[in-house]
C-alpha positions as CSV (number, residue, x, y, z in Angstrom):
1,M,-5.7,63.1,-18.1
2,L,-8.1,60.6,-16.6
3,N,-11.8,61.4,-16.4
4,P,-13.2,62.0,-12.8
5,D,-14.8,58.5,-12.6
6,C,-11.5,56.8,-13.6
7,Q,-9.6,58.9,-11.1
8,K,-12.0,57.9,-8.3
9,A,-11.7,54.2,-9.2
10,L,-7.9,54.5,-9.3
11,I,-7.8,56.2,-5.9
12,A,-10.1,53.6,-4.4
13,S,-8.0,50.8,-5.8
14,V,-4.8,52.3,-4.5
15,A,-6.4,52.9,-1.1
16,F,-7.6,49.3,-0.9
17,S,-4.2,48.0,-1.8
18,I,-2.5,50.1,0.8
19,H,-5.1,49.1,3.4
20,T,-4.7,45.4,2.6
21,S,-0.9,45.7,2.7
22,S,-1.1,47.5,6.1
23,L,-3.3,44.7,7.5
24,A,-0.8,42.1,6.3
25,V,2.1,43.9,7.9
26,I,0.2,44.3,11.2
27,L,-0.7,40.6,11.2
28,Y,2.8,39.4,10.5
29,A,4.3,41.8,13.1
30,S,1.9,40.7,15.9
31,S,3.4,38.3,18.4
32,S,0.3,36.1,18.5
33,Y,0.7,35.2,14.8
34,W,4.1,33.8,15.3
35,K,3.3,32.0,18.6
36,Q,0.6,29.8,17.2
37,D,1.7,26.1,17.1
38,Y,1.6,24.6,13.6
39,H,1.4,21.0,14.9
40,T,-1.0,20.5,17.8
41,S,-1.2,16.7,17.6
42,K,-0.8,14.6,20.7
43,L,1.5,12.2,18.8
44,T,5.1,11.9,19.7
45,E,7.7,12.6,17.0
46,V,8.1,8.9,16.2
47,E,4.3,8.4,16.0
48,W,4.0,11.4,13.8
49,V,6.6,10.1,11.3
50,E,5.0,6.7,11.3
51,K,1.6,8.3,10.6
52,L,3.2,10.1,7.6
53,I,4.8,6.9,6.3
54,H,1.7,4.8,6.6
55,G,-1.0,7.5,6.0
56,H,-2.2,9.3,2.9
57,L,0.6,9.8,0.4
58,D,0.0,13.5,0.0
59,H,0.5,14.1,3.7
60,I,4.2,13.4,3.7
61,W,4.6,15.7,0.7
62,T,2.7,18.5,2.4
63,E,4.6,18.2,5.7
64,L,8.2,17.3,4.5
65,G,8.2,18.4,0.8
66,V,9.3,15.0,-0.4
67,W,7.5,11.9,-1.6
68,L,7.4,8.7,0.5
69,H,10.0,6.9,-1.6
70,V,12.5,9.8,-1.4
71,F,12.0,9.9,2.4
72,L,12.5,6.2,2.8
73,I,15.7,6.3,0.6
74,L,17.0,9.2,2.7
75,K,16.2,7.3,5.9
76,H,18.0,4.2,4.6
77,E,21.1,6.3,3.6
78,L,21.2,8.0,7.0
79,Y,21.2,4.5,8.7
80,T,23.7,2.8,6.4
81,V,26.1,5.4,5.2
82,C,26.0,7.9,8.1
83,M,25.3,5.3,10.8
84,I,22.6,7.6,12.3
85,Q,20.0,5.6,14.3
86,D,16.6,6.4,15.7
87,S,16.8,8.3,18.9
């Protein structure tokens, strides 16, 4: 059996965990959380991609999950093999 101080600490810890989890559920369930735009740039799609290609190398990884050379190879393959052109 736990001593009274340990019991109080355990109860406080569990209560904190439940409270934090409840707040997370409320946040994710709220419509305002899901309606926030991720990209608020004034750039067009083409300008955004050009900025990723010519900008900081980490940005293309952060936004697309691939490094620049992988993106350029994929772009080349879409053009040559699949005959997909820019819109």
